[in-house]
All heavy atoms as TSV, in Angstrom:
chain	resi	resn	atom	element	x	y	z
A	1	MET	N	N	-40.510	205.889	32.943
A	1	MET	CA	C	-41.633	204.961	33.149
A	1	MET	C	C	-42.769	205.700	33.857
A	1	MET	O	O	-42.531	206.382	34.842
A	1	MET	CB	C	-41.179	203.737	33.970
A	1	MET	CG	C	-42.288	202.774	34.240
A	1	MET	SD	S	-41.871	201.370	35.241
A	1	MET	CE	C	-40.868	200.445	34.075
A	2	VAL	N	N	-43.950	205.523	33.312
A	2	VAL	CA	C	-45.176	206.073	33.954
A	2	VAL	C	C	-45.934	204.897	34.507
A	2	VAL	O	O	-46.147	203.895	33.797
A	2	VAL	CB	C	-46.030	206.768	32.886
A	2	VAL	CG1	C	-47.302	207.299	33.536
A	2	VAL	CG2	C	-45.255	207.918	32.228
A	3	ARG	N	N	-46.312	204.950	35.764
A	3	ARG	CA	C	-47.036	203.914	36.405
A	3	ARG	C	C	-48.388	204.446	36.749
A	3	ARG	O	O	-48.528	205.532	37.311
A	3	ARG	CB	C	-46.299	203.467	37.699
A	3	ARG	CG	C	-44.944	202.869	37.405
A	3	ARG	CD	C	-44.260	202.496	38.631
A	3	ARG	NE	N	-42.984	201.817	38.308
A	3	ARG	CZ	C	-41.879	202.042	38.902
A	3	ARG	NH1	N	-41.741	202.938	39.860
A	3	ARG	NH2	N	-40.792	201.343	38.519
A	4	VAL	N	N	-49.433	203.615	36.482
A	4	VAL	CA	C	-50.806	203.944	36.767
A	4	VAL	C	C	-51.484	202.834	37.571
A	4	VAL	O	O	-51.139	201.678	37.435
A	4	VAL	CB	C	-51.625	204.315	35.535
A	4	VAL	CG1	C	-51.218	205.660	34.962
A	4	VAL	CG2	C	-51.470	203.216	34.470
A	5	ARG	N	N	-52.460	203.260	38.369
A	5	ARG	CA	C	-53.180	202.309	39.246
A	5	ARG	C	C	-54.653	202.671	39.150
A	5	ARG	O	O	-55.031	203.848	39.125
A	5	ARG	CB	C	-52.681	202.439	40.678
A	5	ARG	CG	C	-53.415	201.571	41.624
A	5	ARG	CD	C	-52.807	201.734	43.003
A	5	ARG	NE	N	-53.648	201.132	43.982
A	5	ARG	CZ	C	-53.637	201.438	45.259
A	5	ARG	NH1	N	-52.787	202.314	45.672
A	5	ARG	NH2	N	-54.471	200.827	46.080
A	6	SER	N	N	-55.449	201.626	39.062
A	6	SER	CA	C	-56.908	201.794	38.984
A	6	SER	C	C	-57.531	201.221	40.266
A	6	SER	O	O	-57.215	200.088	40.655
A	6	SER	CB	C	-57.525	201.174	37.789
A	6	SER	OG	O	-58.902	201.193	37.799
A	7	LEU	N	N	-58.493	201.926	40.845
A	7	LEU	CA	C	-59.263	201.403	41.946
A	7	LEU	C	C	-60.679	201.056	41.518
A	7	LEU	O	O	-61.544	200.768	42.332
A	7	LEU	CB	C	-59.227	202.452	43.100
A	7	LEU	CG	C	-57.902	202.765	43.672
A	7	LEU	CD1	C	-57.999	203.872	44.732
A	7	LEU	CD2	C	-57.213	201.567	44.229
A	8	ALA	N	N	-60.901	201.101	40.188
A	8	ALA	CA	C	-62.203	200.872	39.633
A	8	ALA	C	C	-62.549	199.392	39.744
A	8	ALA	O	O	-61.665	198.531	39.626
A	8	ALA	CB	C	-62.320	201.313	38.230
A	9	ASP	N	N	-63.841	198.998	39.879
A	9	ASP	CA	C	-64.206	197.614	40.004
A	9	ASP	C	C	-64.453	196.959	38.638
A	9	ASP	O	O	-65.026	195.890	38.556
A	9	ASP	CB	C	-65.400	197.417	40.956
A	9	ASP	CG	C	-66.603	198.235	40.497
A	9	ASP	OD1	O	-66.517	198.963	39.495
A	9	ASP	OD2	O	-67.641	198.158	41.224
A	10	THR	N	N	-64.084	197.679	37.574
A	10	THR	CA	C	-64.172	197.163	36.230
A	10	THR	C	C	-62.902	197.576	35.453
A	10	THR	O	O	-62.249	198.540	35.865
A	10	THR	CB	C	-65.395	197.725	35.432
A	10	THR	OG1	O	-65.277	199.182	35.381
A	10	THR	CG2	C	-66.715	197.359	36.090
A	11	PRO	N	N	-62.568	196.874	34.376
A	11	PRO	CA	C	-61.408	197.333	33.610
A	11	PRO	C	C	-61.641	198.738	33.059
A	11	PRO	O	O	-62.765	199.081	32.744
A	11	PRO	CB	C	-61.268	196.284	32.486
A	11	PRO	CG	C	-62.063	195.135	32.975
A	11	PRO	CD	C	-63.118	195.652	33.875
A	12	VAL	N	N	-60.595	199.501	32.938
A	12	VAL	CA	C	-60.716	200.853	32.323
A	12	VAL	C	C	-59.652	201.110	31.336
A	12	VAL	O	O	-58.615	200.458	31.299
A	12	VAL	CB	C	-60.611	201.967	33.409
A	12	VAL	CG1	C	-61.791	201.887	34.437
A	12	VAL	CG2	C	-59.274	201.862	34.176
A	13	SER	N	N	-59.924	202.069	30.457
A	13	SER	CA	C	-58.955	202.515	29.474
A	13	SER	C	C	-58.725	203.999	29.723
A	13	SER	O	O	-59.685	204.721	30.005
A	13	SER	CB	C	-59.512	202.351	28.026
A	13	SER	OG	O	-59.612	200.946	27.735
A	14	CYS	N	N	-57.484	204.385	29.669
A	14	CYS	CA	C	-57.193	205.822	29.799
A	14	CYS	C	C	-56.249	206.220	28.706
A	14	CYS	O	O	-55.701	205.359	27.987
A	14	CYS	CB	C	-56.637	206.129	31.200
A	14	CYS	SG	S	-55.065	205.344	31.542
A	15	ARG	N	N	-56.028	207.489	28.542
A	15	ARG	CA	C	-55.149	208.005	27.482
A	15	ARG	C	C	-54.088	208.892	28.129
A	15	ARG	O	O	-54.450	209.864	28.807
A	15	ARG	CB	C	-55.990	208.804	26.500
A	15	ARG	CG	C	-56.969	207.896	25.749
A	15	ARG	CD	C	-58.063	208.674	24.988
A	15	ARG	NE	N	-57.727	209.929	24.427
A	15	ARG	CZ	C	-57.241	210.145	23.195
A	15	ARG	NH1	N	-57.082	209.112	22.368
A	15	ARG	NH2	N	-56.970	211.321	22.777
A	16	LEU	N	N	-52.862	208.551	27.949
A	16	LEU	CA	C	-51.735	209.308	28.495
A	16	LEU	C	C	-51.274	210.342	27.539
A	16	LEU	O	O	-51.060	210.022	26.348
A	16	LEU	CB	C	-50.590	208.252	28.850
A	16	LEU	CG	C	-49.330	208.903	29.357
A	16	LEU	CD1	C	-49.582	209.500	30.736
A	16	LEU	CD2	C	-48.301	207.774	29.474
A	17	ARG	N	N	-51.106	211.600	28.017
A	17	ARG	CA	C	-50.601	212.665	27.183
A	17	ARG	C	C	-49.438	213.280	27.831
A	17	ARG	O	O	-49.392	213.331	29.049
A	17	ARG	CB	C	-51.696	213.704	26.938
A	17	ARG	CG	C	-52.894	213.264	26.175
A	17	ARG	CD	C	-53.938	214.407	26.142
A	17	ARG	NE	N	-54.966	214.118	25.187
A	17	ARG	CZ	C	-54.901	214.401	23.888
A	17	ARG	NH1	N	-53.821	214.948	23.378
A	17	ARG	NH2	N	-55.863	214.057	23.099
A	18	THR	N	N	-48.543	213.830	27.021
A	18	THR	CA	C	-47.358	214.520	27.538
A	18	THR	C	C	-47.060	215.646	26.600
A	18	THR	O	O	-47.340	215.566	25.402
A	18	THR	CB	C	-46.152	213.572	27.613
A	18	THR	OG1	O	-45.043	214.338	28.034
A	18	THR	CG2	C	-45.826	212.842	26.365
A	19	PRO	N	N	-46.447	216.719	27.088
A	19	PRO	CA	C	-46.121	217.871	26.215
A	19	PRO	C	C	-44.886	217.558	25.438
A	19	PRO	O	O	-44.498	218.333	24.519
A	19	PRO	CB	C	-45.878	219.050	27.163
A	19	PRO	CG	C	-45.487	218.375	28.452
A	19	PRO	CD	C	-46.281	217.084	28.524
A	20	PHE	N	N	-44.233	216.450	25.720
A	20	PHE	CA	C	-42.987	216.064	25.035
A	20	PHE	C	C	-43.321	215.217	23.822
A	20	PHE	O	O	-44.272	214.478	23.793
A	20	PHE	CB	C	-42.008	215.387	25.962
A	20	PHE	CG	C	-41.761	216.159	27.210
A	20	PHE	CD1	C	-42.318	215.839	28.412
A	20	PHE	CD2	C	-40.959	217.294	27.158
A	20	PHE	CE1	C	-42.080	216.565	29.520
A	20	PHE	CE2	C	-40.653	218.018	28.334
A	20	PHE	CZ	C	-41.269	217.663	29.520
A	21	THR	N	N	-42.402	215.150	22.833
A	21	THR	CA	C	-42.578	214.277	21.733
A	21	THR	C	C	-42.200	212.861	22.052
A	21	THR	O	O	-41.066	212.635	22.497
A	21	THR	CB	C	-41.730	214.788	20.485
A	21	THR	OG1	O	-42.133	216.108	20.173
A	21	THR	CG2	C	-41.949	213.878	19.315
A	22	VAL	N	N	-43.132	211.905	21.930
A	22	VAL	CA	C	-42.842	210.510	22.237
A	22	VAL	C	C	-42.505	209.791	20.970
A	22	VAL	O	O	-43.289	209.842	20.012
A	22	VAL	CB	C	-44.113	209.881	22.910
A	22	VAL	CG1	C	-43.859	208.376	23.170
A	22	VAL	CG2	C	-44.406	210.631	24.231
A	23	THR	N	N	-41.326	209.173	20.916
A	23	THR	CA	C	-40.920	208.428	19.764
A	23	THR	C	C	-41.312	206.963	19.841
A	23	THR	O	O	-41.419	206.301	18.811
A	23	THR	CB	C	-39.417	208.536	19.495
A	23	THR	OG1	O	-38.733	208.059	20.650
A	23	THR	CG2	C	-39.021	209.980	19.256
A	24	GLN	N	N	-41.500	206.430	21.054
A	24	GLN	CA	C	-41.913	205.049	21.246
A	24	GLN	C	C	-42.578	204.887	22.616
A	24	GLN	O	O	-42.144	205.512	23.580
A	24	GLN	CB	C	-40.719	204.147	21.187
A	24	GLN	CG	C	-41.067	202.678	21.309
A	24	GLN	CD	C	-39.881	201.765	21.221
A	24	GLN	OE1	O	-38.742	202.131	21.535
A	24	GLN	NE2	N	-40.077	200.486	20.883
A	25	ALA	N	N	-43.629	204.124	22.659
A	25	ALA	CA	C	-44.279	203.787	23.941
A	25	ALA	C	C	-44.324	202.288	24.049
A	25	ALA	O	O	-44.646	201.572	23.073
A	25	ALA	CB	C	-45.720	204.334	23.977
A	26	VAL	N	N	-43.957	201.759	25.231
A	26	VAL	CA	C	-43.946	200.371	25.473
A	26	VAL	C	C	-44.669	199.965	26.772
A	26	VAL	O	O	-44.368	200.539	27.776
A	26	VAL	CB	C	-42.480	199.820	25.595
A	26	VAL	CG1	C	-42.405	198.354	25.865
A	26	VAL	CG2	C	-41.653	200.196	24.342
A	27	ARG	N	N	-45.640	199.090	26.662
A	27	ARG	CA	C	-46.378	198.620	27.809
A	27	ARG	C	C	-45.508	197.565	28.503
A	27	ARG	O	O	-44.932	196.720	27.859
A	27	ARG	CB	C	-47.726	198.040	27.402
A	27	ARG	CG	C	-48.524	197.343	28.482
A	27	ARG	CD	C	-49.059	198.344	29.528
A	27	ARG	NE	N	-49.668	197.634	30.588
A	27	ARG	CZ	C	-50.969	197.507	30.761
A	27	ARG	NH1	N	-51.793	197.997	29.893
A	27	ARG	NH2	N	-51.455	196.883	31.776
A	28	THR	N	N	-45.430	197.586	29.823
A	28	THR	CA	C	-44.644	196.629	30.583
A	28	THR	C	C	-45.242	196.469	31.963
A	28	THR	O	O	-46.345	197.023	32.203
A	28	THR	CB	C	-43.137	197.147	30.627
A	28	THR	OG1	O	-42.378	196.102	31.263
A	28	THR	CG2	C	-43.070	198.416	31.390
A	29	ASN	N	N	-44.562	195.770	32.826
A	29	ASN	CA	C	-45.020	195.696	34.239
A	29	ASN	C	C	-44.159	196.603	35.076
A	29	ASN	O	O	-43.203	197.237	34.559
A	29	ASN	CB	C	-45.074	194.280	34.740
A	29	ASN	CG	C	-43.743	193.628	34.707
A	29	ASN	OD1	O	-42.677	194.225	34.758
A	29	ASN	ND2	N	-43.683	192.280	34.745
A	30	TYR	N	N	-44.423	196.689	36.355
A	30	TYR	CA	C	-43.660	197.644	37.194
A	30	TYR	C	C	-42.135	197.270	37.235
A	30	TYR	O	O	-41.317	198.100	37.618
A	30	TYR	CB	C	-44.221	197.527	38.619
A	30	TYR	CG	C	-45.345	198.517	38.822
A	30	TYR	CD1	C	-46.200	198.928	37.773
A	30	TYR	CD2	C	-45.571	199.032	40.091
A	30	TYR	CE1	C	-47.232	199.794	38.016
A	30	TYR	CE2	C	-46.610	199.953	40.306
A	30	TYR	CZ	C	-47.434	200.336	39.272
A	30	TYR	OH	O	-48.421	201.177	39.450
A	31	LEU	N	N	-41.787	196.093	36.889
A	31	LEU	CA	C	-40.380	195.665	36.886
A	31	LEU	C	C	-39.689	195.853	35.514
A	31	LEU	O	O	-38.551	195.617	35.319
A	31	LEU	CB	C	-40.233	194.209	37.336
A	31	LEU	CG	C	-40.734	193.870	38.727
A	31	LEU	CD1	C	-40.632	192.384	39.020
A	31	LEU	CD2	C	-39.955	194.693	39.745
A	32	GLY	N	N	-40.526	196.290	34.513
A	32	GLY	CA	C	-39.975	196.508	33.177
A	32	GLY	C	C	-39.888	195.184	32.357
A	32	GLY	O	O	-39.202	195.190	31.340
A	33	LEU	N	N	-40.631	194.189	32.786
A	33	LEU	CA	C	-40.522	192.874	32.140
A	33	LEU	C	C	-41.649	192.762	31.042
A	33	LEU	O	O	-42.696	193.377	31.176
A	33	LEU	CB	C	-40.645	191.757	33.140
A	33	LEU	CG	C	-39.630	191.755	34.254
A	33	LEU	CD1	C	-39.931	190.710	35.273
A	33	LEU	CD2	C	-38.205	191.630	33.674
A	34	ALA	N	N	-41.489	191.866	30.090
A	34	ALA	CA	C	-42.478	191.560	29.062
A	34	ALA	C	C	-42.934	192.765	28.331
A	34	ALA	O	O	-44.146	193.027	28.218
A	34	ALA	CB	C	-43.616	190.768	29.698
A	35	PRO	N	N	-42.036	193.589	27.745
A	35	PRO	CA	C	-42.459	194.813	27.077
A	35	PRO	C	C	-43.177	194.501	25.728
A	35	PRO	O	O	-42.886	193.524	25.058
A	35	PRO	CB	C	-41.129	195.507	26.796
A	35	PRO	CG	C	-40.091	194.413	26.734
A	35	PRO	CD	C	-40.624	193.381	27.725
A	36	ARG	N	N	-44.151	195.373	25.365
A	36	ARG	CA	C	-44.801	195.248	24.081
A	36	ARG	C	C	-45.205	196.696	23.628
A	36	ARG	O	O	-45.636	197.461	24.465
A	36	ARG	CB	C	-45.986	194.343	24.105
A	36	ARG	CG	C	-46.874	194.366	25.244
A	36	ARG	CD	C	-47.943	193.269	25.181
A	36	ARG	NE	N	-49.151	193.813	25.750
A	36	ARG	CZ	C	-49.402	193.862	27.027
A	36	ARG	NH1	N	-48.575	193.385	27.872
A	36	ARG	NH2	N	-50.525	194.339	27.491
A	37	ASP	N	N	-44.943	196.916	22.345
A	37	ASP	CA	C	-45.147	198.267	21.840
A	37	ASP	C	C	-46.630	198.668	21.864
A	37	ASP	O	O	-47.481	197.853	21.753
A	37	ASP	CB	C	-44.684	198.353	20.345
A	37	ASP	CG	C	-43.177	198.321	20.283
A	37	ASP	OD1	O	-42.489	198.672	21.217
A	37	ASP	OD2	O	-42.666	198.025	19.141
A	38	ILE	N	N	-46.855	199.984	22.070
A	38	ILE	CA	C	-48.182	200.542	22.020
A	38	ILE	C	C	-48.209	201.559	20.875
A	38	ILE	O	O	-47.293	202.368	20.741
A	38	ILE	CB	C	-48.517	201.294	23.343
A	38	ILE	CG1	C	-48.427	200.439	24.565
A	38	ILE	CG2	C	-49.864	201.989	23.252
A	38	ILE	CD1	C	-48.566	201.136	25.877
A	39	GLU	N	N	-49.222	201.466	20.038
A	39	GLU	CA	C	-49.415	202.428	18.938
A	39	GLU	C	C	-50.145	203.639	19.505
A	39	GLU	O	O	-51.229	203.492	20.088
A	39	GLU	CB	C	-50.261	201.838	17.808
A	39	GLU	CG	C	-49.421	201.065	16.818
A	39	GLU	CD	C	-48.370	201.869	16.111
A	39	GLU	OE1	O	-48.630	202.992	15.691
A	39	GLU	OE2	O	-47.264	201.381	16.072
A	40	PRO	N	N	-49.627	204.865	19.345
A	40	PRO	CA	C	-50.277	206.038	19.810
A	40	PRO	C	C	-51.532	206.287	18.987
A	40	PRO	O	O	-51.619	205.870	17.823
A	40	PRO	CB	C	-49.347	207.167	19.548
A	40	PRO	CG	C	-47.967	206.543	19.280
A	40	PRO	CD	C	-48.291	205.150	18.836
A	41	ASP	N	N	-52.536	206.918	19.553
A	41	ASP	CA	C	-53.723	207.380	18.828
A	41	ASP	C	C	-53.315	208.468	17.823
A	41	ASP	O	O	-52.284	209.071	17.947
A	41	ASP	CB	C	-54.783	207.888	19.816
A	41	ASP	CG	C	-55.378	206.790	20.652
A	41	ASP	OD1	O	-55.296	205.602	20.264
A	41	ASP	OD2	O	-55.938	207.139	21.742
A	42	PRO	N	N	-54.205	208.736	16.895
A	42	PRO	CA	C	-53.911	209.787	15.868
A	42	PRO	C	C	-53.553	211.139	16.539
A	42	PRO	O	O	-52.799	211.887	15.902
A	42	PRO	CB	C	-55.174	209.848	15.023
A	42	PRO	CG	C	-55.777	208.497	15.123
A	42	PRO	CD	C	-55.495	208.077	16.557
A	43	ASP	N	N	-54.088	211.456	17.684
A	43	ASP	CA	C	-53.797	212.670	18.318
A	43	ASP	C	C	-52.582	212.614	19.228
A	43	ASP	O	O	-52.347	213.465	20.075
A	43	ASP	CB	C	-55.010	213.214	19.104
A	43	ASP	CG	C	-55.399	212.331	20.243
A	43	ASP	OD1	O	-54.784	211.223	20.402
A	43	ASP	OD2	O	-56.298	212.703	21.042
A	44	HIS	N	N	-51.824	211.544	19.158
A	44	HIS	CA	C	-50.566	211.255	19.847
A	44	HIS	C	C	-50.791	210.846	21.301
A	44	HIS	O	O	-49.767	210.728	22.025
A	44	HIS	CB	C	-49.600	212.487	19.743
A	44	HIS	CG	C	-49.339	212.865	18.354
A	44	HIS	ND1	N	-48.581	212.142	17.496
A	44	HIS	CD2	C	-49.773	213.963	17.628
A	44	HIS	CE1	C	-48.550	212.737	16.342
A	44	HIS	NE2	N	-49.258	213.814	16.361
A	45	ALA	N	N	-51.945	210.649	21.753
A	45	ALA	CA	C	-52.190	210.176	23.120
A	45	ALA	C	C	-51.842	208.659	23.110
A	45	ALA	O	O	-51.999	207.959	22.136
A	45	ALA	CB	C	-53.614	210.349	23.562
A	46	ILE	N	N	-51.386	208.193	24.282
A	46	ILE	CA	C	-50.990	206.787	24.451
A	46	ILE	C	C	-52.127	206.026	25.178
A	46	ILE	O	O	-52.428	206.378	26.284
A	46	ILE	CB	C	-49.684	206.597	25.241
A	46	ILE	CG1	C	-48.554	207.523	24.693
A	46	ILE	CG2	C	-49.268	205.170	25.348
A	46	ILE	CD1	C	-48.152	207.184	23.274
A	47	PRO	N	N	-52.815	205.097	24.512
A	47	PRO	CA	C	-53.894	204.380	25.176
A	47	PRO	C	C	-53.346	203.325	26.146
A	47	PRO	O	O	-52.441	202.610	25.832
A	47	PRO	CB	C	-54.644	203.733	24.020
A	47	PRO	CG	C	-53.655	203.556	22.976
A	47	PRO	CD	C	-52.624	204.645	23.106
A	48	ILE	N	N	-53.960	203.290	27.327
A	48	ILE	CA	C	-53.546	202.317	28.331
A	48	ILE	C	C	-54.799	201.601	28.857
A	48	ILE	O	O	-55.707	202.251	29.380
A	48	ILE	CB	C	-52.830	203.020	29.532
A	48	ILE	CG1	C	-51.643	203.841	29.027
A	48	ILE	CG2	C	-52.361	201.983	30.526
A	48	ILE	CD1	C	-51.059	204.701	30.116
A	49	ASP	N	N	-54.741	200.268	28.773
A	49	ASP	CA	C	-55.839	199.493	29.385
A	49	ASP	C	C	-55.344	199.013	30.744
A	49	ASP	O	O	-54.261	198.448	30.854
A	49	ASP	CB	C	-56.150	198.269	28.499
A	49	ASP	CG	C	-56.721	198.680	27.126
A	49	ASP	OD1	O	-57.515	199.686	27.132
A	49	ASP	OD2	O	-56.412	198.034	26.132
A	50	ILE	N	N	-56.210	199.204	31.772
A	50	ILE	CA	C	-55.867	198.837	33.091
A	50	ILE	C	C	-56.910	197.817	33.594
A	50	ILE	O	O	-58.088	198.114	33.558
A	50	ILE	CB	C	-55.857	200.040	34.027
A	50	ILE	CG1	C	-54.971	201.149	33.421
A	50	ILE	CG2	C	-55.337	199.708	35.438
A	50	ILE	CD1	C	-55.086	202.454	34.106
A	51	PRO	N	N	-56.460	196.683	34.113
A	51	PRO	CA	C	-57.419	195.657	34.562
A	51	PRO	C	C	-58.101	196.163	35.885
A	51	PRO	O	O	-57.657	197.091	36.538
A	51	PRO	CB	C	-56.562	194.466	34.875
A	51	PRO	CG	C	-55.177	194.958	35.044
A	51	PRO	CD	C	-55.093	196.253	34.258
A	52	THR	N	N	-59.169	195.442	36.199
A	52	THR	CA	C	-59.929	195.730	37.476
A	52	THR	C	C	-58.958	195.792	38.653
A	52	THR	O	O	-58.150	194.855	38.860
A	52	THR	CB	C	-60.973	194.616	37.703
A	52	THR	OG1	O	-61.837	194.585	36.565
A	52	THR	CG2	C	-61.777	194.913	38.963
A	53	LEU	N	N	-59.019	196.886	39.430
A	53	LEU	CA	C	-58.171	197.071	40.589
A	53	LEU	C	C	-56.698	196.806	40.300
A	53	LEU	O	O	-55.955	196.314	41.145
A	53	LEU	CB	C	-58.668	196.178	41.751
A	53	LEU	CG	C	-60.081	196.427	42.225
A	53	LEU	CD1	C	-60.497	195.353	43.196
A	53	LEU	CD2	C	-60.269	197.767	42.792
A	54	GLY	N	N	-56.273	197.096	39.085
A	54	GLY	CA	C	-54.941	196.733	38.648
A	54	GLY	C	C	-54.004	197.897	38.440
A	54	GLY	O	O	-54.296	199.066	38.732
A	55	THR	N	N	-52.845	197.541	37.894
A	55	THR	CA	C	-51.795	198.516	37.634
A	55	THR	C	C	-51.272	198.334	36.179
A	55	THR	O	O	-51.482	197.277	35.614
A	55	THR	CB	C	-50.631	198.320	38.564
A	55	THR	OG1	O	-50.103	196.986	38.429
A	55	THR	CG2	C	-51.012	198.539	40.043
A	56	ALA	N	N	-50.658	199.351	35.718
A	56	ALA	CA	C	-50.019	199.258	34.371
A	56	ALA	C	C	-48.783	200.179	34.411
A	56	ALA	O	O	-48.659	201.120	35.254
A	56	ALA	CB	C	-50.975	199.765	33.300
A	57	ALA	N	N	-47.844	199.864	33.563
A	57	ALA	CA	C	-46.655	200.694	33.441
A	57	ALA	C	C	-46.369	200.866	31.960
A	57	ALA	O	O	-46.482	200.010	31.201
A	57	ALA	CB	C	-45.434	200.040	34.136
A	58	VAL	N	N	-45.938	202.093	31.619
A	58	VAL	CA	C	-45.632	202.421	30.227
A	58	VAL	C	C	-44.266	203.150	30.247
A	58	VAL	O	O	-44.031	204.093	30.994
A	58	VAL	CB	C	-46.718	203.352	29.619
A	58	VAL	CG1	C	-46.328	203.756	28.196
A	58	VAL	CG2	C	-48.014	202.668	29.602
A	59	VAL	N	N	-43.391	202.660	29.385
A	59	VAL	CA	C	-42.046	203.309	29.230
A	59	VAL	C	C	-42.192	204.206	27.997
A	59	VAL	O	O	-42.500	203.684	26.886
A	59	VAL	CB	C	-40.947	202.280	29.085
A	59	VAL	CG1	C	-39.620	202.995	28.778
A	59	VAL	CG2	C	-40.862	201.424	30.325
A	60	LEU	N	N	-41.881	205.469	28.156
A	60	LEU	CA	C	-41.954	206.448	27.019
A	60	LEU	C	C	-40.525	206.790	26.649
A	60	LEU	O	O	-39.718	207.176	27.468
A	60	LEU	CB	C	-42.676	207.646	27.453
A	60	LEU	CG	C	-44.127	207.531	27.950
A	60	LEU	CD1	C	-44.680	208.851	28.364
A	60	LEU	CD2	C	-44.987	206.895	26.853
A	61	GLN	N	N	-40.249	206.675	25.362
A	61	GLN	CA	C	-38.989	207.111	24.785
A	61	GLN	C	C	-39.276	208.539	24.194
A	61	GLN	O	O	-40.140	208.651	23.318
A	61	GLN	CB	C	-38.520	206.171	23.703
A	61	GLN	CG	C	-37.255	206.580	23.014
A	61	GLN	CD	C	-36.051	206.471	23.993
A	61	GLN	OE1	O	-35.913	205.421	24.672
A	61	GLN	NE2	N	-35.173	207.470	23.991
A	62	LEU	N	N	-38.569	209.471	24.757
A	62	LEU	CA	C	-38.839	210.905	24.310
A	62	LEU	C	C	-37.787	211.295	23.264
A	62	LEU	O	O	-36.661	210.845	23.287
A	62	LEU	CB	C	-38.716	211.827	25.497
A	62	LEU	CG	C	-39.692	211.530	26.695
A	62	LEU	CD1	C	-39.495	212.481	27.810
A	62	LEU	CD2	C	-41.140	211.473	26.224
A	63	ALA	N	N	-38.259	212.195	22.378
A	63	ALA	CA	C	-37.341	212.665	21.341
A	63	ALA	C	C	-36.326	213.569	21.981
A	63	ALA	O	O	-36.625	214.298	22.962
A	63	ALA	CB	C	-38.156	213.454	20.295
A	64	ALA	N	N	-35.104	213.599	21.426
A	64	ALA	CA	C	-34.078	214.487	21.933
A	64	ALA	C	C	-34.410	215.900	21.624
A	64	ALA	O	O	-34.983	216.175	20.514
A	64	ALA	CB	C	-32.699	214.135	21.349
A	65	PRO	N	N	-34.209	216.852	22.530
A	65	PRO	CA	C	-34.545	218.236	22.210
A	65	PRO	C	C	-33.702	218.776	21.064
A	65	PRO	O	O	-32.531	218.424	20.942
A	65	PRO	CB	C	-34.297	218.972	23.499
A	65	PRO	CG	C	-33.450	218.060	24.334
A	65	PRO	CD	C	-33.660	216.665	23.794
A	66	THR	N	N	-34.324	219.610	20.277
A	66	THR	CA	C	-33.555	220.242	19.150
A	66	THR	C	C	-32.776	221.433	19.769
A	66	THR	O	O	-32.997	221.867	20.867
A	66	THR	CB	C	-34.475	220.698	18.089
A	66	THR	OG1	O	-35.364	221.728	18.615
A	66	THR	CG2	C	-35.362	219.591	17.534
A	67	GLY	N	N	-31.927	222.043	18.934
A	67	GLY	CA	C	-31.204	223.213	19.364
A	67	GLY	C	C	-32.112	224.369	19.783
A	67	GLY	O	O	-31.843	225.033	20.781
A	68	ALA	N	N	-33.178	224.568	19.034
A	68	ALA	CA	C	-34.140	225.618	19.371
A	68	ALA	C	C	-34.816	225.321	20.718
A	68	ALA	O	O	-35.049	226.272	21.543
A	68	ALA	CB	C	-35.208	225.778	18.276
A	69	ASP	N	N	-35.093	224.074	21.021
A	69	ASP	CA	C	-35.728	223.729	22.258
A	69	ASP	C	C	-34.744	224.055	23.464
A	69	ASP	O	O	-35.183	224.454	24.483
A	69	ASP	CB	C	-36.124	222.269	22.329
A	69	ASP	CG	C	-37.313	221.896	21.389
A	69	ASP	OD1	O	-38.008	222.881	21.062
A	69	ASP	OD2	O	-37.421	220.757	20.998
A	70	ARG	N	N	-33.514	223.787	23.237
A	70	ARG	CA	C	-32.545	224.030	24.293
A	70	ARG	C	C	-32.394	225.500	24.611
A	70	ARG	O	O	-32.296	225.894	25.762
A	70	ARG	CB	C	-31.113	223.484	23.890
A	70	ARG	CG	C	-31.074	221.996	23.886
A	70	ARG	CD	C	-29.665	221.526	23.636
A	70	ARG	NE	N	-29.690	220.065	23.415
A	70	ARG	CZ	C	-29.291	219.504	22.284
A	70	ARG	NH1	N	-28.795	220.214	21.311
A	70	ARG	NH2	N	-29.347	218.187	22.142
A	71	VAL	N	N	-32.509	226.333	23.596
A	71	VAL	CA	C	-32.460	227.767	23.824
A	71	VAL	C	C	-33.649	228.253	24.606
A	71	VAL	O	O	-33.527	229.097	25.484
A	71	VAL	CB	C	-32.374	228.510	22.454
A	71	VAL	CG1	C	-32.549	230.033	22.656
A	71	VAL	CG2	C	-31.044	228.178	21.767
A	72	ARG	N	N	-34.837	227.680	24.301
A	72	ARG	CA	C	-36.061	228.076	25.037
A	72	ARG	C	C	-36.144	227.406	26.376
A	72	ARG	O	O	-37.108	227.662	27.138
A	72	ARG	CB	C	-37.267	227.723	24.178
A	72	ARG	CG	C	-37.431	228.544	22.941
A	72	ARG	CD	C	-38.752	228.347	22.299
A	72	ARG	NE	N	-38.994	226.957	21.930
A	72	ARG	CZ	C	-39.025	226.497	20.676
A	72	ARG	NH1	N	-38.801	227.343	19.666
A	72	ARG	NH2	N	-39.191	225.238	20.393
A	73	GLY	N	N	-35.231	226.489	26.730
A	73	GLY	CA	C	-35.246	225.913	28.063
A	73	GLY	C	C	-36.085	224.687	28.163
A	73	GLY	O	O	-36.547	224.292	29.202
A	74	LYS	N	N	-36.447	224.018	27.024
A	74	LYS	CA	C	-37.278	222.830	27.097
A	74	LYS	C	C	-36.435	221.619	27.242
A	74	LYS	O	O	-35.308	221.586	26.865
A	74	LYS	CB	C	-38.113	222.747	25.781
A	74	LYS	CG	C	-39.182	223.767	25.707
A	74	LYS	CD	C	-40.039	223.525	24.524
A	74	LYS	CE	C	-41.154	224.551	24.462
A	74	LYS	NZ	N	-42.012	224.349	23.290
């Protein structure tokens, strides 16, 4: 789970990126309740809308490492 907080006085949108392959992204609250799927952008970034002075949480399902990734230490 990735948790983000905004101190901006207006709603903001941000894009979450990770070096890992994300197979699913789900928007939720800090307790993991009321999940809803998020469609990644074409460049694989996860868009997150954060309300004014608010918080957001995103659960990322990561792809299992392949055999080659294990050898390289990923």
